[in-house]
Each structure stands twice: as C-alpha cells, then as structure tokens.
BAFI-3210 file (N, C-alpha, C; in Angstrom, 3 decimals, decimal comma, padded with zeros to 6 digits):
// residues 281
n [1|2|3|4|5|6|7|8|9|10|11|12|13|14|15|16|17|18|19|20|21|22|23|24|25|26|27|28|29|30|31|32|33|34|35|36|37|38|39|40|41|42|43|44|45|46|47|48|49|50|51|52|53|54|55|56|57|58|59|60|61|62|63|64|65|66|67|68|69|70|71|72|73|74|75|76|77|78|79|80|81|82|83|84|85|86|87|88|89|90|91|92|93|94|95|96|97|98|99|100|101|102|103|104|105|106|107|108|109|110|111|112|113|114|115|116|117|118|119|120|121|122|123|124|125|126|127|128|129|130|131|132|133|134|135|136|137|138|139|140|141|142|143|144|145|146|147|148|149|150|151|152|153|154|155|156|157|158|159|160|161|162|163|164|165|166|167|168|169|170|171|172|173|174|175|176|177|178|179|180|181|182|183|184|185|186|187|188|189|190|191|192|193|194|195|196|197|198|199|200|201|202|203|204|205|206|207|208|209|210|211|212|213|214|215|216|217|218|219|220|221|222|223|224|225|226|227|228|229|230|231|232|233|234|235|236|237|238|239|240|241|242|243|244|245|246|247|248|249|250|251|252|253|254|255|256|257|258|259|260|261|262|263|264|265|266|267|268|269|270|271|272|273|274|275|276|277|278|279|280|281]
n.u [-015,014|-015,810|-013,604|-013,814|-014,175|-013,848|-012,444|-010,094|-009,134|-008,694|-006,646|-004,661|-004,053|-002,946|-000,663|000,695|001,138|002,997|005,114|005,476|006,661|009,004|010,150|010,356|012,199|014,542|014,729|016,179|018,831|019,355|019,107|015,889|015,091|016,823|015,856|013,252|013,722|014,943|013,059|011,081|012,548|013,333|010,759|010,106|011,724|010,406|007,951|008,774|009,569|007,163|005,662|007,179|006,441|003,569|002,889|001,310|000,870|001,337|000,659|-001,923|-001,929|-003,381|-003,458|-000,746|-000,440|-002,366|-001,478|001,002|000,601|-000,372|002,015|003,586|002,176|002,291|005,061|005,238|003,514|004,830|007,395|006,869|005,497|007,282|009,318|007,823|007,574|010,129|010,449|008,276|006,571|005,460|002,749|001,601|002,115|000,580|-001,877|-002,200|-002,246|-004,850|-006,638|-006,953|-009,265|-011,540|-010,893|-010,649|-013,552|-014,378|-013,146|-013,795|-016,560|-016,495|-014,832|-015,542|-018,253|-019,324|-021,799|-022,291|-023,334|-025,393|-024,422|-021,624|-020,878|-021,217|-019,476|-016,985|-016,912|-017,037|-014,543|-012,806|-013,390|-012,148|-009,519|-009,046|-009,192|-006,793|-004,838|-005,418|-005,197|-002,538|000,291|001,868|004,584|004,852|003,796|005,573|007,785|007,237|007,736|007,162|007,568|007,567|004,726|003,529|004,433|003,090|000,497|000,444|000,872|-001,392|-003,271|-002,484|-002,378|-005,116|-006,016|-004,588|-005,593|-008,404|-007,853|-006,787|-009,123|-010,512|-008,857|-008,468|-010,838|-010,510|-007,913|-005,493|-004,614|-001,953|-000,575|-001,050|000,133|002,655|003,366|003,044|005,251|007,736|007,569|007,669|010,200|011,865|011,428|012,317|014,873|017,018|017,235|017,604|020,272|021,662|021,623|022,850|024,037|026,628|025,671|024,801|025,103|023,809|021,345|020,124|018,425|016,252|015,327|014,424|012,421|010,660|010,048|008,618|006,484|005,303|004,495|002,673|000,751|-000,310|-001,331|-003,539|-004,947|-005,398|-007,201|-009,338|-010,250|-011,145|-013,618|-015,237|-016,795|-014,818|-015,356|-016,750|-014,738|-012,956|-012,998|-011,733|-009,132|-008,601|-007,959|-005,288|-004,100|-004,365|-002,472|-000,280|000,035|000,574|002,780|004,481|004,717|005,922|008,298|009,506|009,490|007,589|005,229|001,731|-000,538|-003,378|-005,280|-004,613|-005,252|-008,045|-009,004|-008,388|-010,287|-012,745|-012,009|-011,975|-014,584|-015,651|-014,545|-015,773|-018,529|-018,493|-017,840|-019,814|-022,855]
n.v [-005,235|-002,000|000,579|002,661|006,117|005,658|003,281|003,930|006,009|004,577|002,638|004,544|005,493|003,154|002,864|005,202|004,755|002,588|004,144|005,753|003,964|003,508|006,108|006,343|004,481|005,588|007,912|007,334|007,474|010,049|013,613|015,302|017,295|016,621|014,030|014,791|016,390|014,636|012,760|014,393|015,216|012,867|011,999|014,061|013,255|010,847|012,017|013,743|011,947|010,663|012,836|013,595|011,712|011,687|014,309|016,657|019,327|022,994|024,475|026,683|030,099|030,347|027,828|027,520|029,429|028,462|025,910|026,282|027,351|024,978|023,678|024,869|024,304|021,491|021,200|021,896|019,991|017,576|017,781|018,145|015,718|013,668|014,130|013,354|010,609|009,844|010,071|008,722|005,614|003,775|003,155|004,778|007,468|007,502|007,221|009,638|011,412|011,058|012,841|014,364|013,688|015,032|017,693|017,748|017,470|019,650|021,918|021,199|021,873|024,676|025,690|024,549|024,390|021,794|019,238|017,935|015,106|013,076|010,402|010,461|012,095|010,290|008,183|009,465|010,044|007,427|006,560|008,314|007,624|005,149|005,898|007,259|005,174|003,755|005,764|006,262|003,851|002,825|001,477|002,313|002,498|002,876|005,426|006,978|006,948|008,377|010,758|014,084|016,149|014,914|014,191|016,769|017,622|015,552|016,293|018,715|018,270|016,888|018,888|020,575|018,699|017,893|020,450|020,658|018,358|019,277|021,582|019,981|018,686|020,683|021,762|019,551|019,335|021,147|021,354|019,498|016,245|015,486|017,976|018,790|016,736|017,117|019,700|018,929|017,533|018,742|021,435|021,413|020,207|022,234|024,218|023,094|022,468|024,525|024,225|021,559|021,277|022,906|021,062|018,885|015,455|013,164|010,973|007,672|005,641|003,343|003,587|005,162|003,836|003,343|005,799|006,528|004,593|005,664|008,040|006,960|005,549|007,710|009,310|007,394|006,956|009,588|010,196|008,383|009,473|011,981|011,459|010,244|012,254|013,952|012,966|012,537|013,925|015,614|015,217|012,802|010,924|011,322|009,776|007,366|007,639|006,597|003,822|003,786|003,161|000,298|-000,559|000,562|-000,931|-003,530|-003,145|-001,972|-004,060|-006,156|-004,843|-003,166|-004,476|-003,578|-004,140|-004,393|-003,234|-004,430|-002,507|-000,990|-002,863|-003,141|-000,541|-000,163|-001,941|-000,543|001,694|000,568|-000,070|002,436|003,394|001,491|002,465|005,074|004,494|003,434|004,123]
n.w [-014,275|-013,051|-012,796|-010,615|-008,944|-006,053|-005,921|-007,268|-005,738|-003,242|-004,369|-004,823|-002,430|-001,362|-002,860|-002,278|000,390|000,376|-000,681|001,393|003,284|002,007|002,176|004,892|005,491|004,157|005,609|007,727|006,963|005,896|005,799|006,493|004,661|002,347|001,743|001,032|-001,226|-003,045|-003,391|-004,793|-006,797|-008,202|-008,855|-010,621|-012,806|-013,665|-014,457|-016,529|-018,424|-019,073|-019,899|-022,236|-023,936|-023,941|-024,387|-023,425|-024,017|-023,484|-020,120|-019,145|-018,040|-015,723|-014,790|-014,112|-012,046|-010,069|-009,648|-008,532|-006,207|-004,952|-005,017|-003,057|-000,738|-000,914|-000,365|002,352|003,499|002,766|003,994|006,771|007,148|006,430|008,380|010,649|009,958|010,350|013,080|014,316|014,743|011,810|011,649|013,698|012,849|010,487|011,749|013,329|011,269|010,345|010,991|008,753|006,971|008,091|007,921|005,209|004,485|005,758|004,373|001,729|002,001|002,732|000,592|-001,877|-001,844|-001,405|-000,836|002,353|003,399|005,833|005,904|005,064|007,271|009,279|008,521|008,699|011,555|012,494|011,472|012,823|015,429|015,421|014,995|017,463|019,230|018,585|019,145|021,933|023,125|023,395|024,978|028,177|028,067|025,293|025,107|026,630|025,096|022,894|020,356|020,635|019,031|016,528|016,638|016,514|013,976|012,306|012,828|011,615|008,977|008,451|008,340|006,157|004,197|003,672|002,739|000,544|-001,052|-001,475|-002,843|-005,168|-005,953|-006,947|-008,970|-010,616|-012,128|-014,053|-015,130|-017,113|-016,265|-016,290|-016,228|-013,684|-012,167|-012,929|-011,736|-009,182|-008,624|-009,915|-008,873|-005,961|-005,845|-006,803|-004,896|-002,464|-002,917|-002,228|000,572|000,968|-000,314|001,503|003,829|002,789|002,563|001,882|-000,761|-000,916|-003,553|-003,845|-002,701|-004,443|-006,201|-004,515|-004,189|-006,858|-007,013|-005,220|-006,469|-008,730|-007,469|-006,174|-008,422|-009,696|-007,573|-007,298|-009,849|-009,776|-007,654|-008,557|-010,783|-009,404|-007,690|-009,609|-010,421|-008,291|-005,224|-002,766|-000,043|-000,092|-000,851|001,271|003,716|002,951|003,238|005,494|005,191|004,723|007,163|007,460|005,639|006,598|008,995|008,215|006,539|008,469|010,277|008,615|007,305|009,082|011,631|013,560|015,810|015,922|018,249|020,087|020,256|017,993|015,914|016,511|016,244|013,643|012,300|012,716|011,103|008,562|008,231|008,039|005,630|003,928|004,170|003,004|000,475|-000,871|-002,749]
ca.u [-015,249|-015,460|-012,469|-014,613|-013,354|-013,440|-011,305|-008,969|-008,595|-008,009|-005,458|-003,719|-003,733|-002,224|000,484|001,389|001,507|004,235|006,012|005,736|007,514|010,510|010,653|010,780|013,643|015,657|014,941|017,050|020,140|019,639|018,281|014,615|015,157|017,485|014,926|012,188|014,175|015,383|011,720|010,448|013,450|013,171|009,411|010,140|012,132|009,527|007,076|009,433|009,498|005,850|005,326|007,821|005,649|002,198|002,856|000,019|000,900|001,655|-000,301|-002,372|-001,296|-004,141|-002,927|000,504|-000,518|-003,039|-000,778|002,244|000,257|-000,310|003,480|004,063|001,353|003,010|006,346|005,031|002,962|005,966|008,545|006,247|005,125|008,568|009,886|007,016|007,805|011,502|010,301|007,385|006,244|004,760|001,189|001,187|002,210|-000,658|-003,044|-002,218|-002,624|-006,164|-007,630|-007,272|-010,659|-012,302|-010,492|-011,096|-014,838|-014,532|-012,597|-014,769|-017,815|-016,246|-014,245|-016,199|-019,712|-019,930|-022,855|-021,839|-024,680|-025,251|-023,592|-020,298|-020,388|-021,187|-018,246|-015,762|-017,155|-016,543|-013,169|-012,180|-013,415|-011,160|-008,349|-008,899|-008,833|-005,452|-003,937|-005,524|-005,088|-001,211|000,782|002,469|005,824|004,759|003,593|006,719|008,914|006,603|008,241|006,068|007,917|006,924|003,342|003,147|004,567|002,090|-000,762|000,652|000,789|-002,907|-004,207|-002,050|-002,724|-006,449|-006,105|-003,996|-006,573|-009,480|-007,286|-006,660|-010,457|-010,773|-008,089|-008,798|-012,033|-010,264|-006,672|-005,198|-004,089|-000,456|-000,138|-001,299|001,226|004,033|003,578|003,110|006,661|008,828|007,418|008,232|011,691|012,519|011,132|013,043|016,225|017,870|017,289|018,371|021,671|022,272|021,796|023,148|025,046|027,055|024,615|025,105|024,372|023,031|020,127|019,583|017,329|015,031|014,703|013,687|011,234|010,001|009,376|007,628|005,327|004,485|003,844|001,413|-000,313|-000,943|-002,229|-004,719|-005,668|-006,144|-008,329|-010,320|-010,962|-011,858|-014,813|-016,080|-016,587|-013,772|-015,915|-016,993|-013,433|-012,165|-012,830|-011,017|-007,761|-008,344|-007,424|-003,814|-003,712|-004,157|-001,227|000,774|000,145|001,112|004,194|005,342|005,177|006,673|009,526|010,195|009,190|006,683|004,215|000,570|-001,251|-004,748|-005,955|-004,344|-006,064|-009,479|-009,269|-008,473|-011,567|-013,637|-011,568|-012,319|-016,050|-015,957|-014,254|-016,933|-019,718|-018,508|-017,501|-021,142|-023,792]
ca.v [-004,268|-000,529|001,191|003,923|007,036|005,214|002,351|004,685|006,704|003,550|002,214|005,602|005,530|001,927|002,909|006,056|004,068|002,002|005,174|006,262|003,101|003,713|007,343|006,159|003,736|006,578|009,049|006,771|007,732|011,374|014,751|015,218|018,127|015,996|012,993|015,355|016,827|013,399|012,028|015,048|015,282|011,504|012,003|014,830|012,547|010,148|012,883|014,186|010,800|010,503|014,069|013,500|010,612|012,017|015,592|017,368|020,779|023,960|024,801|027,996|030,827|030,129|026,475|027,724|030,095|027,625|024,762|026,825|027,409|023,734|023,215|025,353|023,386|020,150|021,100|022,008|018,709|016,632|017,909|017,749|014,217|012,965|014,214|012,548|009,329|009,592|010,063|007,920|004,300|004,069|003,240|005,966|008,584|007,454|007,493|011,060|012,115|010,667|013,999|015,042|013,591|015,859|018,912|017,661|017,716|021,052|022,768|020,961|022,636|026,078|026,303|023,841|024,246|020,534|018,936|016,897|014,270|012,359|009,261|010,929|012,558|009,238|007,497|010,271|009,964|006,095|006,468|009,132|006,742|004,019|006,637|007,528|003,917|003,456|006,550|006,247|002,447|002,366|001,204|003,542|002,523|003,397|006,861|007,513|006,903|009,145|012,034|015,009|016,972|014,078|014,297|018,042|017,407|014,772|017,082|019,900|017,560|016,438|019,952|021,012|017,579|018,142|021,601|020,208|017,437|019,963|022,274|019,082|018,378|022,092|021,963|018,368|019,543|022,294|021,241|018,291|015,362|015,411|019,182|018,789|015,923|017,810|020,719|018,165|016,984|019,863|022,632|021,119|019,842|023,566|025,066|022,461|022,336|025,298|023,613|020,222|021,382|023,278|020,030|017,598|014,429|012,168|010,147|006,242|005,391|002,087|004,120|005,890|003,034|003,346|007,131|006,362|003,885|006,606|008,836|006,205|005,364|009,071|009,512|006,548|007,286|010,788|010,034|007,686|010,335|013,115|011,031|010,031|013,567|014,748|012,387|012,439|014,866|015,401|014,740|011,375|010,271|011,530|008,668|006,389|007,941|005,762|002,565|003,776|002,454|-001,113|-000,784|000,944|-001,950|-004,575|-002,759|-001,660|-005,208|-006,874|-004,251|-002,439|-005,128|-002,787|-005,216|-003,558|-003,577|-004,843|-001,102|-000,642|-003,694|-002,896|000,808|-000,489|-002,551|000,580|002,524|-000,186|000,121|003,876|003,459|000,982|003,361|006,079|004,140|002,985|005,302]
ca.w [-013,111|-013,362|-011,857|-010,167|-008,152|-004,892|-006,075|-007,769|-004,649|-002,372|-005,007|-004,948|-001,065|-001,095|-003,524|-001,516|001,663|000,155|-000,865|002,872|003,954|001,498|002,733|006,400|005,513|003,755|006,587|008,810|006,534|005,296|006,552|005,907|003,381|001,274|001,368|000,341|-002,543|-003,987|-003,695|-005,769|-008,132|-008,983|-009,363|-011,803|-013,881|-014,195|-015,073|-017,628|-019,412|-019,527|-020,637|-023,539|-024,754|-024,119|-024,977|-023,046|-024,291|-022,334|-019,280|-019,177|-016,915|-014,541|-014,218|-013,546|-010,768|-009,075|-009,131|-008,040|-004,789|-004,471|-004,769|-001,809|000,257|-000,833|000,489|003,734|003,837|002,695|004,981|008,010|007,199|006,436|009,688|011,533|009,630|010,847|014,405|014,942|014,010|010,524|011,951|014,511|012,032|009,674|012,712|013,483|009,964|009,938|011,140|007,363|006,329|008,663|007,347|003,760|004,486|006,055|003,264|000,597|002,326|002,600|-000,669|-003,224|-001,712|-001,426|000,230|003,382|004,043|007,091|005,734|005,012|008,648|009,978|008,155|009,275|012,884|012,840|011,372|013,944|016,711|015,298|015,240|018,943|020,019|018,351|019,976|023,436|023,694|023,410|026,397|028,861|027,356|023,835|025,262|027,182|023,959|021,760|019,932|020,541|017,803|015,433|016,676|015,907|012,527|011,777|012,739|010,732|007,601|008,211|007,837|004,865|003,231|003,514|001,965|-000,972|-001,650|-001,730|-004,129|-006,203|-006,454|-007,588|-010,237|-011,423|-012,930|-014,997|-015,719|-017,562|-015,255|-016,425|-015,706|-012,180|-011,490|-013,227|-010,723|-007,919|-008,560|-010,244|-008,116|-004,623|-006,020|-007,038|-003,579|-001,370|-003,216|-001,377|001,924|000,792|-000,614|002,876|004,731|002,077|003,077|000,675|-001,183|-001,304|-004,803|-003,664|-002,226|-005,611|-006,796|-003,667|-004,374|-007,999|-006,804|-004,489|-007,475|-009,435|-006,652|-005,952|-009,731|-009,896|-006,611|-007,434|-010,933|-009,294|-006,683|-009,420|-011,539|-008,539|-007,272|-010,701|-010,656|-007,078|-004,293|-001,902|001,235|-000,305|-000,953|002,401|004,728|002,291|003,659|006,694|004,712|004,849|008,415|007,194|004,807|007,604|010,058|007,286|006,240|009,678|010,854|007,689|007,048|010,268|012,898|014,521|015,899|016,121|019,379|019,869|019,982|016,525|015,175|016,777|015,516|012,127|011,852|012,540|010,066|007,320|008,161|007,667|004,229|003,244|004,258|002,111|-000,967|-001,491|-003,101]
c.u [-014,841|-014,533|-013,017|-013,597|-012,923|-012,299|-010,009|-008,310|-007,933|-006,762|-004,239|-003,172|-002,735|-000,743|001,303|001,777|002,784|005,411|006,365|006,815|009,013|011,063|011,173|012,148|014,817|015,843|015,867|018,573|020,541|018,686|016,948|014,507|015,724|016,535|013,789|012,542|014,395|013,966|011,093|011,295|013,299|011,751|009,277|010,682|011,104|008,347|007,444|009,331|008,110|005,285|005,800|006,995|004,228|001,796|001,447|-000,220|001,412|000,434|-000,767|-001,668|-002,061|-003,824|-001,719|000,452|-001,240|-002,278|000,574|001,880|000,123|000,972|003,848|003,493|001,999|004,261|006,085|004,506|003,972|006,953|008,166|005,940|006,276|009,228|009,107|007,381|009,239|011,510|009,431|007,310|005,418|003,181|000,864|001,154|001,024|-001,926|-003,252|-002,541|-004,099|-007,170|-007,755|-008,654|-011,666|-012,168|-010,765|-012,658|-015,140|-014,176|-013,346|-016,093|-017,523|-015,711|-014,935|-017,643|-020,202|-020,897|-022,256|-022,923|-024,320|-024,456|-022,115|-019,917|-020,411|-019,871|-017,019|-015,890|-016,626|-015,171|-012,276|-012,291|-012,432|-009,724|-007,847|-008,543|-007,393|-004,491|-004,038|-005,277|-003,703|-000,656|001,616|003,877|005,966|004,669|004,843|007,887|008,404|007,285|007,121|006,169|007,396|005,389|002,925|003,269|003,628|000,777|-000,797|000,321|-000,767|-003,663|-003,777|-002,369|-004,185|-006,607|-005,696|-005,121|-007,783|-009,098|-007,237|-008,071|-010,851|-010,168|-008,331|-009,929|-011,679|-009,010|-006,385|-004,350|-002,647|000,039|-000,108|-000,078|002,653|004,269|003,661|004,635|007,884|008,766|008,049|009,745|012,456|012,583|012,167|014,577|017,240|018,305|018,056|019,856|022,482|022,632|022,399|024,354|025,385|025,983|025,286|024,550|023,719|021,444|019,535|018,328|016,093|014,476|013,969|012,399|010,262|009,207|008,426|006,336|004,510|003,817|002,543|000,501|-000,958|-001,798|-003,585|-005,496|-006,313|-007,351|-009,558|-011,008|-011,448|-013,222|-015,794|-015,799|-015,502|-014,199|-016,236|-015,830|-012,641|-011,760|-011,957|-009,373|-007,372|-007,638|-005,931|-003,359|-003,404|-002,841|000,006|001,138|000,937|002,631|005,106|005,700|006,052|008,086|010,310|009,978|008,407|005,442|002,995|000,009|-002,708|-005,622|-005,819|-005,252|-007,539|-009,881|-009,431|-009,703|-012,697|-013,244|-011,991|-013,873|-016,413|-015,686|-015,281|-018,148|-019,707|-018,320|-018,787|-022,059|-025,156]
c.v [-002,831|-000,009|002,577|004,887|006,436|004,199|002,923|005,345|005,646|002,761|003,193|005,673|004,331|002,284|003,962|005,581|003,232|002,946|005,690|005,367|003,188|005,037|007,213|005,384|004,745|007,595|008,598|007,276|009,131|012,404|014,690|016,049|017,386|014,705|013,647|015,785|015,719|012,889|012,964|015,232|013,980|011,440|012,842|014,171|011,562|010,865|013,323|013,202|010,650|011,590|013,921|012,486|011,150|013,375|016,336|018,791|021,697|024,308|026,344|028,686|030,621|028,739|026,701|028,216|029,183|026,512|025,120|026,926|026,028|023,130|023,564|024,375|021,980|019,998|020,995|020,497|017,593|016,561|017,571|016,257|013,466|013,047|013,384|011,046|008,918|009,377|009,160|006,595|004,635|004,101|004,376|007,245|008,667|007,772|009,031|011,912|011,841|011,713|014,765|014,951|014,619|017,358|018,757|018,131|019,234|022,070|022,565|021,800|024,044|026,528|025,805|023,938|022,964|020,174|017,698|016,291|013,522|011,045|009,528|011,337|011,251|008,314|008,190|010,150|008,429|005,939|007,199|008,360|005,758|004,677|006,858|006,334|003,531|004,367|006,399|004,876|001,955|002,201|002,402|003,676|003,018|004,986|007,567|007,725|007,760|010,415|013,095|016,094|016,208|014,184|015,589|018,066|016,699|015,480|018,118|019,206|017,341|017,767|020,378|019,897|017,809|019,376|021,349|019,419|018,135|020,894|021,429|018,859|019,551|022,141|020,714|018,461|020,524|021,973|019,662|017,529|015,605|016,849|019,222|017,939|016,474|018,893|020,081|017,623|018,135|021,008|022,445|020,821|021,343|024,219|024,436|022,313|023,116|024,718|022,327|020,339|021,969|021,988|018,756|016,819|013,617|011,100|008,578|005,830|004,058|002,492|004,829|005,216|003,202|004,840|007,256|005,667|004,748|007,592|008,129|005,859|006,631|009,310|008,721|006,835|008,522|010,719|009,459|008,584|011,512|012,542|010,602|011,322|014,358|014,142|012,317|013,457|014,594|014,780|013,128|010,494|010,317|010,406|007,507|006,546|006,901|004,395|002,638|003,124|000,998|-001,394|-000,560|-000,217|-003,067|-004,379|-002,535|-002,917|-005,980|-006,367|-003,767|-003,265|-004,371|-003,662|-004,299|-004,077|-004,007|-003,656|-000,802|-001,577|-003,428|-001,601|000,626|-001,059|-001,329|001,529|001,816|000,008|001,457|004,094|002,776|001,751|004,381|005,768|003,511|004,209|004,705]
c.w [-013,374|-012,249|-011,519|-009,194|-006,799|-004,817|-006,614|-006,564|-003,561|-003,008|-004,812|-003,573|-000,789|-001,578|-002,737|-000,208|001,611|-000,042|000,493|003,538|003,381|001,986|004,159|006,398|005,141|004,730|007,680|008,365|006,165|005,991|005,719|004,627|002,232|000,753|000,528|-001,125|-003,529|-004,230|-004,872|-007,032|-008,903|-009,573|-010,661|-013,007|-014,549|-015,015|-016,344|-018,846|-020,018|-020,367|-022,116|-024,466|-025,092|-024,763|-024,727|-023,499|-023,151|-021,546|-019,329|-017,885|-015,674|-013,887|-013,584|-012,213|-009,734|-008,695|-008,555|-006,373|-004,210|-004,223|-003,448|-000,551|000,230|-000,283|001,844|004,326|003,827|003,741|006,343|008,127|007,176|007,514|010,523|011,189|010,307|012,385|015,080|013,962|012,884|010,874|012,741|013,714|011,112|010,437|012,722|012,311|009,529|010,524|009,767|006,888|006,786|008,103|006,053|003,587|004,727|004,953|002,070|000,767|002,066|001,299|-002,020|-003,061|-001,805|-000,363|001,066|003,996|005,236|007,004|005,714|006,527|009,491|009,819|008,876|010,764|013,295|012,759|012,388|015,092|016,642|015,448|016,686|019,775|019,744|019,027|021,338|023,950|023,632|024,916|026,892|028,264|026,056|024,088|025,784|026,069|022,975|021,686|019,768|019,399|016,563|015,523|016,124|014,446|011,871|011,679|011,753|009,314|007,252|007,682|006,409|003,830|002,899|002,587|000,581|-001,686|-002,076|-002,985|-005,360|-006,704|-007,284|-008,867|-011,172|-012,376|-014,025|-015,792|-016,231|-016,335|-015,215|-015,885|-014,262|-011,501|-011,855|-012,097|-009,323|-007,615|-008,643|-009,311|-006,723|-004,776|-006,135|-005,705|-002,588|-001,599|-002,447|-000,068|001,883|000,551|000,588|003,799|004,129|002,738|001,818|000,495|-001,557|-002,400|-004,982|-003,370|-003,460|-006,194|-005,999|-003,871|-005,820|-007,904|-006,073|-005,563|-008,237|-008,714|-006,419|-007,306|-009,861|-008,949|-006,972|-008,802|-010,662|-008,520|-007,544|-010,165|-010,832|-008,106|-008,320|-010,953|-009,461|-006,062|-003,223|-000,611|001,032|-000,272|000,298|003,227|004,136|002,712|004,889|006,384|004,763|006,105|008,256|006,513|005,800|008,618|009,266|007,076|007,397|010,372|009,944|007,380|008,200|011,704|013,851|014,606|016,487|017,405|019,044|019,574|018,529|015,686|015,272|016,067|014,181|011,585|011,798|011,388|008,614|007,120|007,688|006,213|003,473|003,276|003,078|000,610|-001,642|-001,686|-002,483]
res [m|k|f|g|p|a|l|r|a|a|s|g|i|a|v|l|s|i|m|d|a|v|i|k|g|m|a|a|f|y|p|i|f|q|v|a|f|l|r|f|a|c|g|s|l|i|v|a|a|v|v|s|v|m|r|p|g|w|p|s|r|e|t|v|l|a|n|s|l|r|s|v|i|a|v|v|t|a|v|s|f|f|y|a|l|g|q|l|p|l|a|e|t|l|v|l|s|f|l|s|p|m|f|i|a|l|f|g|l|l|m|l|k|e|r|v|d|i|r|i|i|g|a|i|a|i|g|f|a|g|t|l|i|v|v|l|g|q|t|e|e|a|n|a|a|r|s|w|g|g|v|a|a|a|l|t|s|a|v|t|y|a|l|s|l|v|l|l|r|q|r|a|q|r|d|k|f|l|h|i|v|v|f|q|n|i|g|p|a|i|l|v|a|p|f|a|f|f|f|w|q|s|l|d|f|m|h|l|g|w|f|m|l|m|g|l|l|g|f|t|g|h|m|l|m|v|t|a|y|a|k|a|e|a|a|r|l|a|p|l|e|y|t|a|l|i|w|a|v|l|i|g|y|g|v|f|s|e|i|p|t|w|a|t|l|g|g|g|l|l|i|v|a|a|a|a|m|t|s|k|r]
***
C-alpha cells in the first residue's frame, strides 16, 4: 500500500493528537510556558540525535530566515493551544481549532495561488457543519462551565496554526525536511525559554519521561506532516485536520474520563465524511 500524502497527514495528526493528550496531562502540574519550553526542548534533543546520524548539512540563509518566522508563529500557536488544553476538555479544544482548515484554504489561495475546487469547499463545509453540531449541541451545564479565555486561545491557535501549515507547504518544496523540523523545535525552545524560566516551577523528574515522549511524538508527527505537505496542496490536506476529533474523543474518554455527547459523536461522523471526500482524487 502506497503511503501517500493524505495517509501521511492523517497519521501525523493522530500522532500529534496523542502528544496533545500528554500536554493536557502536564498542563495540570506546570505553567503553560514551562510546558511549552520542555516540549520544544525535548523535541530539540530528539532532532539533534537524528541530525547527528543523518547529517543533512547546513541550511541556507533563506532557509534560516523563513523558518525563523515559522518559529515565532509556532510559539504563538503552541502557547495559545496549550493554554486552551489546560482550560477546556480535549475534544472541545480540538473542535474549536477546526476553524483552521478554512484558514488553510484561504491562506493557500492568497499566498500559494492554490486552486480550491468545489470538492474541497464541500469537504470543508461538511466538516465545519460537524464542528457546529459539536459546539452548539452541548448541554447548558457544559456551556456554563466553559472557559471563555480557553475558547479565545483555541481560536487564536486555529488562525496561527493555519498560517504555519501554509508556510510549511511553501518551505517543504524548497528546504530539506530535517532543516524544517530542526527549526520547528529549536527555534520555539529559544524564544519561549525566558518566559519559561520566569514562571518556572520545581520539576518532578518522574514527569521528565512524559516530556521526552512529548518531544518524540512532536518530532514524528511533524516529519509526517512535512513530507505530506511537500507532496500535496494545503487545501487538499486541510480537511484531514478534522480527524483529530476522533482521536480527541477516544483519548478524552479513555484517559481523562471525558464522556462525549451525542452531538460530539454525530458531528464526528460528518467530520470523517469530510476527510474521506478530500482524501480521494
């Protein structure tokens, strides 16, 4: 079976969804900036080990400048998304982030001059309809307990994540995959370090293994995403982001005892249909 761009992107989203669950667990113990720093620092260690073996060479000046910009965007995305994970149920956080495929299609059209055909527009519309069912179908009790700061953070991360993926598509056609992943980890680690040390709390070394797992999952997920976006248009892969809800429901129930509502499950079926539409040529 050919491991094509759609399957790579879906696999990357699954791996990153597991990473999100680990982040949510650690956000209960440490400040968000510390969690973000340790996630990227541990990811940098994984990347350094891989680079020492594969030796991709030094990046060009253009690669450094372009991916440095992505590092800044990655910090904004990570910090806002990690904060939302700490404030909201896992599934709800992912649902609110599902505005990103529409922004991916928009940024892909404006920045990369990609063609957005009727099939992709239909897939995004169906996926968004599923998202609305999940959001609007929650109980009054769930709405009353909702953190609106977490909602705002999740929406912010949706926009910046979309911009980051479109820039990834742009750079993945020019830069070596390992160079992109190096900047995806080391750049944000450097940028967030001052804030992390300002809010630093004593680290339980029993948790260090979870942060290393976080780094490994982040590296693996981003390598899958980079190789997917190098081979397929951003708008085509965008609706696959909706499959993260399926993982969020399963992990949320199995790990955090977050029971999904019928609205969440019904919306999830539409989201799967949207992903199926866009993954077929």
